[in-house]
PyMOL commands that place a pseudoatom at each C-alpha (Angstrom):
pseudoatom trace, name=CA, resn=MET, resi=1, chain=A, elem=C, hetatm=0, pos=[12.283, -16.541, 47.063]
pseudoatom trace, name=CA, resn=LYS, resi=2, chain=A, elem=C, hetatm=0, pos=[13.999, -16.457, 43.672]
pseudoatom trace, name=CA, resn=LYS, resi=3, chain=A, elem=C, hetatm=0, pos=[13.068, -20.114, 43.058]
pseudoatom trace, name=CA, resn=ILE, resi=4, chain=A, elem=C, hetatm=0, pos=[9.405, -19.351, 43.799]
pseudoatom trace, name=CA, resn=SER, resi=5, chain=A, elem=C, hetatm=0, pos=[9.448, -16.365, 41.370]
pseudoatom trace, name=CA, resn=LEU, resi=6, chain=A, elem=C, hetatm=0, pos=[11.134, -18.395, 38.661]
pseudoatom trace, name=CA, resn=ALA, resi=7, chain=A, elem=C, hetatm=0, pos=[8.694, -21.318, 39.156]
pseudoatom trace, name=CA, resn=LEU, resi=8, chain=A, elem=C, hetatm=0, pos=[5.783, -18.899, 39.026]
pseudoatom trace, name=CA, resn=ALA, resi=9, chain=A, elem=C, hetatm=0, pos=[7.085, -17.313, 35.800]
pseudoatom trace, name=CA, resn=LEU, resi=10, chain=A, elem=C, hetatm=0, pos=[7.421, -20.788, 34.257]
pseudoatom trace, name=CA, resn=VAL, resi=11, chain=A, elem=C, hetatm=0, pos=[3.892, -21.756, 35.244]
pseudoatom trace, name=CA, resn=LEU, resi=12, chain=A, elem=C, hetatm=0, pos=[2.410, -18.564, 33.873]
pseudoatom trace, name=CA, resn=GLY, resi=13, chain=A, elem=C, hetatm=0, pos=[4.236, -18.961, 30.593]
pseudoatom trace, name=CA, resn=SER, resi=14, chain=A, elem=C, hetatm=0, pos=[3.019, -16.794, 27.746]
pseudoatom trace, name=CA, resn=THR, resi=15, chain=A, elem=C, hetatm=0, pos=[0.322, -15.155, 29.852]
pseudoatom trace, name=CA, resn=ALA, resi=16, chain=A, elem=C, hetatm=0, pos=[2.983, -13.385, 31.845]
pseudoatom trace, name=CA, resn=PRO, resi=17, chain=A, elem=C, hetatm=0, pos=[3.988, -9.896, 30.761]
pseudoatom trace, name=CA, resn=ILE, resi=18, chain=A, elem=C, hetatm=0, pos=[6.955, -9.594, 28.438]
pseudoatom trace, name=CA, resn=LEU, resi=19, chain=A, elem=C, hetatm=0, pos=[10.163, -9.156, 30.416]
pseudoatom trace, name=CA, resn=ALA, resi=20, chain=A, elem=C, hetatm=0, pos=[11.481, -5.606, 30.084]
pseudoatom trace, name=CA, resn=GLY, resi=21, chain=A, elem=C, hetatm=0, pos=[15.002, -6.855, 29.350]
pseudoatom trace, name=CA, resn=ASP, resi=22, chain=A, elem=C, hetatm=0, pos=[13.753, -8.886, 26.330]
pseudoatom trace, name=CA, resn=VAL, resi=23, chain=A, elem=C, hetatm=0, pos=[11.221, -6.473, 24.934]
pseudoatom trace, name=CA, resn=THR, resi=24, chain=A, elem=C, hetatm=0, pos=[13.676, -3.860, 23.620]
pseudoatom trace, name=CA, resn=GLY, resi=25, chain=A, elem=C, hetatm=0, pos=[15.557, -6.308, 21.349]
pseudoatom trace, name=CA, resn=PRO, resi=26, chain=A, elem=C, hetatm=0, pos=[13.305, -5.984, 18.292]
pseudoatom trace, name=CA, resn=VAL, resi=27, chain=A, elem=C, hetatm=0, pos=[12.929, -2.227, 18.905]
pseudoatom trace, name=CA, resn=ARG, resi=28, chain=A, elem=C, hetatm=0, pos=[16.716, -1.780, 19.054]
pseudoatom trace, name=CA, resn=GLU, resi=29, chain=A, elem=C, hetatm=0, pos=[17.135, -3.728, 15.821]
pseudoatom trace, name=CA, resn=ILE, resi=30, chain=A, elem=C, hetatm=0, pos=[14.655, -1.424, 13.995]
pseudoatom trace, name=CA, resn=MET, resi=31, chain=A, elem=C, hetatm=0, pos=[16.207, 1.742, 15.595]
pseudoatom trace, name=CA, resn=ASP, resi=32, chain=A, elem=C, hetatm=0, pos=[19.772, 0.539, 14.691]
pseudoatom trace, name=CA, resn=ALA, resi=33, chain=A, elem=C, hetatm=0, pos=[18.611, 0.244, 11.036]
pseudoatom trace, name=CA, resn=THR, resi=34, chain=A, elem=C, hetatm=0, pos=[16.916, 3.673, 11.234]
pseudoatom trace, name=CA, resn=ILE, resi=35, chain=A, elem=C, hetatm=0, pos=[20.105, 5.208, 12.797]
pseudoatom trace, name=CA, resn=LYS, resi=36, chain=A, elem=C, hetatm=0, pos=[22.129, 3.720, 9.942]
pseudoatom trace, name=CA, resn=ASN, resi=37, chain=A, elem=C, hetatm=0, pos=[19.659, 5.018, 7.313]
pseudoatom trace, name=CA, resn=TRP, resi=38, chain=A, elem=C, hetatm=0, pos=[19.962, 8.586, 8.596]
pseudoatom trace, name=CA, resn=SER, resi=39, chain=A, elem=C, hetatm=0, pos=[23.656, 8.500, 9.475]
pseudoatom trace, name=CA, resn=GLY, resi=40, chain=A, elem=C, hetatm=0, pos=[24.712, 10.447, 6.425]
pseudoatom trace, name=CA, resn=ALA, resi=41, chain=A, elem=C, hetatm=0, pos=[27.000, 7.578, 5.356]
pseudoatom trace, name=CA, resn=ASP, resi=42, chain=A, elem=C, hetatm=0, pos=[26.858, 6.598, 1.746]
pseudoatom trace, name=CA, resn=SER, resi=43, chain=A, elem=C, hetatm=0, pos=[25.429, 3.136, 2.201]
pseudoatom trace, name=CA, resn=ASP, resi=44, chain=A, elem=C, hetatm=0, pos=[22.440, 1.171, 1.115]
pseudoatom trace, name=CA, resn=TRP, resi=45, chain=A, elem=C, hetatm=0, pos=[19.078, 1.915, 2.790]
pseudoatom trace, name=CA, resn=VAL, resi=46, chain=A, elem=C, hetatm=0, pos=[18.095, -0.729, 5.345]
pseudoatom trace, name=CA, resn=ASP, resi=47, chain=A, elem=C, hetatm=0, pos=[14.567, -1.908, 4.833]
pseudoatom trace, name=CA, resn=ILE, resi=48, chain=A, elem=C, hetatm=0, pos=[12.957, -2.335, 8.304]
pseudoatom trace, name=CA, resn=PHE, resi=49, chain=A, elem=C, hetatm=0, pos=[10.197, -4.341, 6.596]
pseudoatom trace, name=CA, resn=ASP, resi=50, chain=A, elem=C, hetatm=0, pos=[12.188, -6.870, 4.576]
pseudoatom trace, name=CA, resn=ALA, resi=51, chain=A, elem=C, hetatm=0, pos=[10.962, -10.451, 4.593]
pseudoatom trace, name=CA, resn=THR, resi=52, chain=A, elem=C, hetatm=0, pos=[13.343, -11.616, 7.312]
pseudoatom trace, name=CA, resn=LYS, resi=53, chain=A, elem=C, hetatm=0, pos=[12.589, -8.762, 9.617]
pseudoatom trace, name=CA, resn=LEU, resi=54, chain=A, elem=C, hetatm=0, pos=[8.815, -9.131, 9.022]
pseudoatom trace, name=CA, resn=SER, resi=55, chain=A, elem=C, hetatm=0, pos=[8.945, -12.801, 10.028]
pseudoatom trace, name=CA, resn=ARG, resi=56, chain=A, elem=C, hetatm=0, pos=[11.172, -12.303, 13.082]
pseudoatom trace, name=CA, resn=LEU, resi=57, chain=A, elem=C, hetatm=0, pos=[10.363, -8.864, 14.588]
pseudoatom trace, name=CA, resn=TYR, resi=58, chain=A, elem=C, hetatm=0, pos=[6.659, -8.190, 13.878]
pseudoatom trace, name=CA, resn=SER, resi=59, chain=A, elem=C, hetatm=0, pos=[3.400, -9.794, 15.046]
pseudoatom trace, name=CA, resn=LYS, resi=60, chain=A, elem=C, hetatm=0, pos=[1.280, -11.864, 12.647]
pseudoatom trace, name=CA, resn=ASP, resi=61, chain=A, elem=C, hetatm=0, pos=[-1.412, -9.227, 12.688]
pseudoatom trace, name=CA, resn=PHE, resi=62, chain=A, elem=C, hetatm=0, pos=[1.103, -6.503, 11.722]
pseudoatom trace, name=CA, resn=VAL, resi=63, chain=A, elem=C, hetatm=0, pos=[2.493, -8.598, 8.899]
pseudoatom trace, name=CA, resn=THR, resi=64, chain=A, elem=C, hetatm=0, pos=[-0.990, -9.331, 7.603]
pseudoatom trace, name=CA, resn=LYS, resi=65, chain=A, elem=C, hetatm=0, pos=[-1.809, -5.617, 7.511]
pseudoatom trace, name=CA, resn=TYR, resi=66, chain=A, elem=C, hetatm=0, pos=[1.577, -4.821, 5.918]
pseudoatom trace, name=CA, resn=GLN, resi=67, chain=A, elem=C, hetatm=0, pos=[1.077, -7.449, 3.245]
pseudoatom trace, name=CA, resn=ALA, resi=68, chain=A, elem=C, hetatm=0, pos=[-2.366, -6.011, 2.375]
pseudoatom trace, name=CA, resn=ALA, resi=69, chain=A, elem=C, hetatm=0, pos=[-0.971, -2.484, 2.247]
pseudoatom trace, name=CA, resn=ILE, resi=70, chain=A, elem=C, hetatm=0, pos=[1.894, -3.423, -0.101]
pseudoatom trace, name=CA, resn=GLN, resi=71, chain=A, elem=C, hetatm=0, pos=[-0.679, -4.833, -2.579]
pseudoatom trace, name=CA, resn=ASN, resi=72, chain=A, elem=C, hetatm=0, pos=[-2.089, -1.389, -3.191]
pseudoatom trace, name=CA, resn=PRO, resi=73, chain=A, elem=C, hetatm=0, pos=[-0.424, -0.306, -6.443]
pseudoatom trace, name=CA, resn=ALA, resi=74, chain=A, elem=C, hetatm=0, pos=[-0.823, 3.373, -5.631]
pseudoatom trace, name=CA, resn=ALA, resi=75, chain=A, elem=C, hetatm=0, pos=[1.001, 2.916, -2.291]
pseudoatom trace, name=CA, resn=ASP, resi=76, chain=A, elem=C, hetatm=0, pos=[4.521, 3.403, -3.567]
pseudoatom trace, name=CA, resn=GLU, resi=77, chain=A, elem=C, hetatm=0, pos=[5.757, 3.860, -7.089]
pseudoatom trace, name=CA, resn=ASP, resi=78, chain=A, elem=C, hetatm=0, pos=[9.032, 1.983, -6.567]
pseudoatom trace, name=CA, resn=GLY, resi=79, chain=A, elem=C, hetatm=0, pos=[7.226, -1.121, -5.198]
pseudoatom trace, name=CA, resn=VAL, resi=80, chain=A, elem=C, hetatm=0, pos=[9.517, -1.303, -2.185]
pseudoatom trace, name=CA, resn=SER, resi=81, chain=A, elem=C, hetatm=0, pos=[7.252, 0.003, 0.538]
pseudoatom trace, name=CA, resn=PRO, resi=82, chain=A, elem=C, hetatm=0, pos=[3.630, 1.065, 0.943]
pseudoatom trace, name=CA, resn=PHE, resi=83, chain=A, elem=C, hetatm=0, pos=[4.892, 4.240, 2.609]
pseudoatom trace, name=CA, resn=ASP, resi=84, chain=A, elem=C, hetatm=0, pos=[6.274, 7.371, 1.001]
pseudoatom trace, name=CA, resn=TYR, resi=85, chain=A, elem=C, hetatm=0, pos=[8.046, 8.444, 4.235]
pseudoatom trace, name=CA, resn=ASP, resi=86, chain=A, elem=C, hetatm=0, pos=[10.164, 6.956, 6.966]
pseudoatom trace, name=CA, resn=VAL, resi=87, chain=A, elem=C, hetatm=0, pos=[7.682, 5.597, 9.496]
pseudoatom trace, name=CA, resn=ILE, resi=88, chain=A, elem=C, hetatm=0, pos=[10.120, 5.906, 12.400]
pseudoatom trace, name=CA, resn=VAL, resi=89, chain=A, elem=C, hetatm=0, pos=[11.181, 9.577, 11.925]
pseudoatom trace, name=CA, resn=ASN, resi=90, chain=A, elem=C, hetatm=0, pos=[7.646, 10.280, 10.679]
pseudoatom trace, name=CA, resn=GLY, resi=91, chain=A, elem=C, hetatm=0, pos=[8.884, 12.205, 7.630]
pseudoatom trace, name=CA, resn=GLU, resi=92, chain=A, elem=C, hetatm=0, pos=[10.920, 12.295, 4.454]
pseudoatom trace, name=CA, resn=ASP, resi=93, chain=A, elem=C, hetatm=0, pos=[13.930, 14.085, 5.854]
pseudoatom trace, name=CA, resn=ALA, resi=94, chain=A, elem=C, hetatm=0, pos=[16.020, 13.810, 8.987]
pseudoatom trace, name=CA, resn=CYS, resi=95, chain=A, elem=C, hetatm=0, pos=[19.506, 14.319, 10.268]
pseudoatom trace, name=CA, resn=PRO, resi=96, chain=A, elem=C, hetatm=0, pos=[21.629, 11.718, 12.002]
pseudoatom trace, name=CA, resn=LEU, resi=97, chain=A, elem=C, hetatm=0, pos=[19.539, 10.778, 15.002]
pseudoatom trace, name=CA, resn=GLU, resi=98, chain=A, elem=C, hetatm=0, pos=[20.768, 12.032, 18.349]
pseudoatom trace, name=CA, resn=ASP, resi=99, chain=A, elem=C, hetatm=0, pos=[20.042, 11.547, 22.058]
pseudoatom trace, name=CA, resn=LEU, resi=100, chain=A, elem=C, hetatm=0, pos=[18.169, 8.271, 21.761]
pseudoatom trace, name=CA, resn=THR, resi=101, chain=A, elem=C, hetatm=0, pos=[16.467, 6.885, 24.816]
pseudoatom trace, name=CA, resn=TYR, resi=102, chain=A, elem=C, hetatm=0, pos=[14.550, 3.554, 25.273]
pseudoatom trace, name=CA, resn=ALA, resi=103, chain=A, elem=C, hetatm=0, pos=[11.943, 3.295, 27.994]
pseudoatom trace, name=CA, resn=PRO, resi=104, chain=A, elem=C, hetatm=0, pos=[9.994, 0.049, 28.390]
pseudoatom trace, name=CA, resn=GLN, resi=105, chain=A, elem=C, hetatm=0, pos=[6.680, 0.719, 30.161]
pseudoatom trace, name=CA, resn=PRO, resi=106, chain=A, elem=C, hetatm=0, pos=[4.815, -1.630, 32.512]
pseudoatom trace, name=CA, resn=ALA, resi=107, chain=A, elem=C, hetatm=0, pos=[2.748, -4.240, 30.647]
pseudoatom trace, name=CA, resn=THR, resi=108, chain=A, elem=C, hetatm=0, pos=[-0.962, -3.636, 30.397]
pseudoatom trace, name=CA, resn=GLY, resi=109, chain=A, elem=C, hetatm=0, pos=[-3.522, -5.889, 28.710]
pseudoatom trace, name=CA, resn=GLY, resi=110, chain=A, elem=C, hetatm=0, pos=[-0.865, -8.150, 27.076]
pseudoatom trace, name=CA, resn=THR, resi=111, chain=A, elem=C, hetatm=0, pos=[0.941, -5.237, 25.562]
pseudoatom trace, name=CA, resn=THR, resi=112, chain=A, elem=C, hetatm=0, pos=[4.243, -3.733, 26.661]
pseudoatom trace, name=CA, resn=GLU, resi=113, chain=A, elem=C, hetatm=0, pos=[5.088, -0.349, 25.208]
pseudoatom trace, name=CA, resn=VAL, resi=114, chain=A, elem=C, hetatm=0, pos=[8.696, 0.702, 24.526]
pseudoatom trace, name=CA, resn=VAL, resi=115, chain=A, elem=C, hetatm=0, pos=[8.940, 4.456, 24.203]
pseudoatom trace, name=CA, resn=VAL, resi=116, chain=A, elem=C, hetatm=0, pos=[11.858, 5.704, 22.087]
pseudoatom trace, name=CA, resn=THR, resi=117, chain=A, elem=C, hetatm=0, pos=[12.787, 9.309, 21.933]
pseudoatom trace, name=CA, resn=PHE, resi=118, chain=A, elem=C, hetatm=0, pos=[15.362, 11.106, 19.771]
pseudoatom trace, name=CA, resn=LYS, resi=119, chain=A, elem=C, hetatm=0, pos=[16.257, 14.301, 18.018]
pseudoatom trace, name=CA, resn=LYS, resi=120, chain=A, elem=C, hetatm=0, pos=[16.036, 14.179, 14.242]
pseudoatom trace, name=CA, resn=ALA, resi=121, chain=A, elem=C, hetatm=0, pos=[16.454, 17.810, 13.109]
pseudoatom trace, name=CA, resn=THR, resi=122, chain=A, elem=C, hetatm=0, pos=[19.719, 18.956, 14.676]
pseudoatom trace, name=CA, resn=CYS, resi=123, chain=A, elem=C, hetatm=0, pos=[21.286, 19.647, 11.204]
pseudoatom trace, name=CA, resn=MET, resi=124, chain=A, elem=C, hetatm=0, pos=[18.277, 21.391, 9.623]
pseudoatom trace, name=CA, resn=ASP, resi=125, chain=A, elem=C, hetatm=0, pos=[18.580, 24.944, 8.451]
pseudoatom trace, name=CA, resn=ASP, resi=126, chain=A, elem=C, hetatm=0, pos=[14.928, 25.370, 7.422]
pseudoatom trace, name=CA, resn=GLY, resi=127, chain=A, elem=C, hetatm=0, pos=[13.642, 26.831, 10.610]
pseudoatom trace, name=CA, resn=SER, resi=128, chain=A, elem=C, hetatm=0, pos=[12.962, 23.494, 12.276]
pseudoatom trace, name=CA, resn=ASP, resi=129, chain=A, elem=C, hetatm=0, pos=[13.230, 23.288, 15.979]
pseudoatom trace, name=CA, resn=LYS, resi=130, chain=A, elem=C, hetatm=0, pos=[16.649, 21.578, 16.105]
pseudoatom trace, name=CA, resn=GLN, resi=131, chain=A, elem=C, hetatm=0, pos=[16.114, 20.501, 19.757]
pseudoatom trace, name=CA, resn=ALA, resi=132, chain=A, elem=C, hetatm=0, pos=[12.596, 19.061, 19.196]
pseudoatom trace, name=CA, resn=VAL, resi=133, chain=A, elem=C, hetatm=0, pos=[12.264, 15.507, 20.478]
pseudoatom trace, name=CA, resn=THR, resi=134, chain=A, elem=C, hetatm=0, pos=[10.507, 12.897, 18.419]
pseudoatom trace, name=CA, resn=THR, resi=135, chain=A, elem=C, hetatm=0, pos=[8.640, 10.158, 20.343]
pseudoatom trace, name=CA, resn=VAL, resi=136, chain=A, elem=C, hetatm=0, pos=[7.866, 6.742, 18.876]
pseudoatom trace, name=CA, resn=ARG, resi=137, chain=A, elem=C, hetatm=0, pos=[5.899, 4.119, 20.769]
pseudoatom trace, name=CA, resn=PHE, resi=138, chain=A, elem=C, hetatm=0, pos=[6.482, 0.455, 19.907]
pseudoatom trace, name=CA, resn=GLU, resi=139, chain=A, elem=C, hetatm=0, pos=[3.609, -1.718, 21.102]
pseudoatom trace, name=CA, resn=MET, resi=140, chain=A, elem=C, hetatm=0, pos=[5.056, -5.146, 21.871]
pseudoatom trace, name=CA, resn=ARG, resi=141, chain=A, elem=C, hetatm=0, pos=[3.209, -8.452, 22.243]
pseudoatom trace, name=CA, resn=ASP, resi=142, chain=A, elem=C, hetatm=0, pos=[4.333, -11.973, 23.078]
pseudoatom trace, name=CA, resn=GLU, resi=143, chain=A, elem=C, hetatm=0, pos=[3.921, -14.464, 20.209]
pseudoatom trace, name=CA, resn=ALA, resi=144, chain=A, elem=C, hetatm=0, pos=[5.278, -17.987, 20.467]
pseudoatom trace, name=CA, resn=GLY, resi=145, chain=A, elem=C, hetatm=0, pos=[7.270, -17.013, 23.577]
pseudoatom trace, name=CA, resn=ARG, resi=146, chain=A, elem=C, hetatm=0, pos=[9.042, -14.030, 22.068]
pseudoatom trace, name=CA, resn=PRO, resi=147, chain=A, elem=C, hetatm=0, pos=[8.396, -10.266, 21.983]
pseudoatom trace, name=CA, resn=VAL, resi=148, chain=A, elem=C, hetatm=0, pos=[7.296, -8.896, 18.596]
pseudoatom trace, name=CA, resn=ILE, resi=149, chain=A, elem=C, hetatm=0, pos=[6.297, -5.415, 17.391]
pseudoatom trace, name=CA, resn=ASP, resi=150, chain=A, elem=C, hetatm=0, pos=[2.503, -5.263, 17.097]
pseudoatom trace, name=CA, resn=ASP, resi=151, chain=A, elem=C, hetatm=0, pos=[2.263, -1.519, 16.176]
pseudoatom trace, name=CA, resn=ILE, resi=152, chain=A, elem=C, hetatm=0, pos=[4.414, 1.543, 15.747]
pseudoatom trace, name=CA, resn=VAL, resi=153, chain=A, elem=C, hetatm=0, pos=[2.800, 4.723, 17.030]
pseudoatom trace, name=CA, resn=THR, resi=154, chain=A, elem=C, hetatm=0, pos=[4.236, 8.157, 16.288]
pseudoatom trace, name=CA, resn=GLU, resi=155, chain=A, elem=C, hetatm=0, pos=[3.265, 11.467, 17.689]
pseudoatom trace, name=CA, resn=GLY, resi=156, chain=A, elem=C, hetatm=0, pos=[2.252, 14.142, 15.280]
pseudoatom trace, name=CA, resn=ASP, resi=157, chain=A, elem=C, hetatm=0, pos=[2.662, 17.884, 15.507]
pseudoatom trace, name=CA, resn=PRO, resi=158, chain=A, elem=C, hetatm=0, pos=[1.255, 19.507, 18.689]
pseudoatom trace, name=CA, resn=GLY, resi=159, chain=A, elem=C, hetatm=0, pos=[-2.534, 19.288, 18.602]
pseudoatom trace, name=CA, resn=GLN, resi=160, chain=A, elem=C, hetatm=0, pos=[-2.503, 16.489, 16.111]
pseudoatom trace, name=CA, resn=PRO, resi=161, chain=A, elem=C, hetatm=0, pos=[-3.557, 12.882, 16.960]
pseudoatom trace, name=CA, resn=VAL, resi=162, chain=A, elem=C, hetatm=0, pos=[-1.002, 10.095, 17.278]
pseudoatom trace, name=CA, resn=ASN, resi=163, chain=A, elem=C, hetatm=0, pos=[-0.476, 7.913, 14.181]
pseudoatom trace, name=CA, resn=SER, resi=164, chain=A, elem=C, hetatm=0, pos=[-0.866, 4.124, 14.423]
pseudoatom trace, name=CA, resn=LEU, resi=165, chain=A, elem=C, hetatm=0, pos=[1.073, 2.428, 11.634]
pseudoatom trace, name=CA, resn=LYS, resi=166, chain=A, elem=C, hetatm=0, pos=[-1.397, -0.466, 11.650]
pseudoatom trace, name=CA, resn=GLU, resi=167, chain=A, elem=C, hetatm=0, pos=[-4.298, 1.990, 11.067]
pseudoatom trace, name=CA, resn=THR, resi=168, chain=A, elem=C, hetatm=0, pos=[-2.302, 3.637, 8.312]
pseudoatom trace, name=CA, resn=MET, resi=169, chain=A, elem=C, hetatm=0, pos=[-1.680, 0.282, 6.654]
pseudoatom trace, name=CA, resn=VAL, resi=170, chain=A, elem=C, hetatm=0, pos=[-5.422, -0.524, 6.772]
pseudoatom trace, name=CA, resn=LYS, resi=171, chain=A, elem=C, hetatm=0, pos=[-6.137, 2.821, 5.021]
pseudoatom trace, name=CA, resn=ILE, resi=172, chain=A, elem=C, hetatm=0, pos=[-3.485, 2.202, 2.392]
pseudoatom trace, name=CA, resn=ALA, resi=173, chain=A, elem=C, hetatm=0, pos=[-4.888, -1.282, 1.686]
pseudoatom trace, name=CA, resn=LYS, resi=174, chain=A, elem=C, hetatm=0, pos=[-8.268, 0.332, 1.129]
pseudoatom trace, name=CA, resn=GLY, resi=175, chain=A, elem=C, hetatm=0, pos=[-6.756, 2.894, -1.227]
pseudoatom trace, name=CA, resn=GLN, resi=176, chain=A, elem=C, hetatm=0, pos=[-7.251, 5.788, 1.056]
for i in range(1, 176): cmd.bond("trace and resi %d" % i, "trace and resi %d" % (i + 1))
show_as sticks, trace
zoom trace
């Protein structure tokens, strides 16, 4: 039975859904960088969109949208990023991230979603809900036989719509 399943997987090739064990690798790399960035340690900020990460971890469509967004001179005064906030924690401030979970979802329509949850405000003294859980959805696609991040979707405040990073990059590229 295992031989039949393996043979079927080989025949289906890239049309088969991304394997759940493989799909979290790029997500974990981005989350490891984000954890380091918010650890409180005095170290250099890890750019989750540097050239090597863009070419290895993200889809071609995502990279195209990112490159268009970074061309907008109003996007970021320091020229490092088209964003003026951390796109993973969905804000400018966070504490060391706590209670991370990774939950790959079943593949649908060629996309496998990896849902990551964490607490980002446990050290805040500004009235923030210290136990609030942040949810980030990584939409994964298969390109050239490997899983890549095609979009990063964050949930806004209650009652607010979700935020697609690809849609945000299109708006930034248009100067919006």
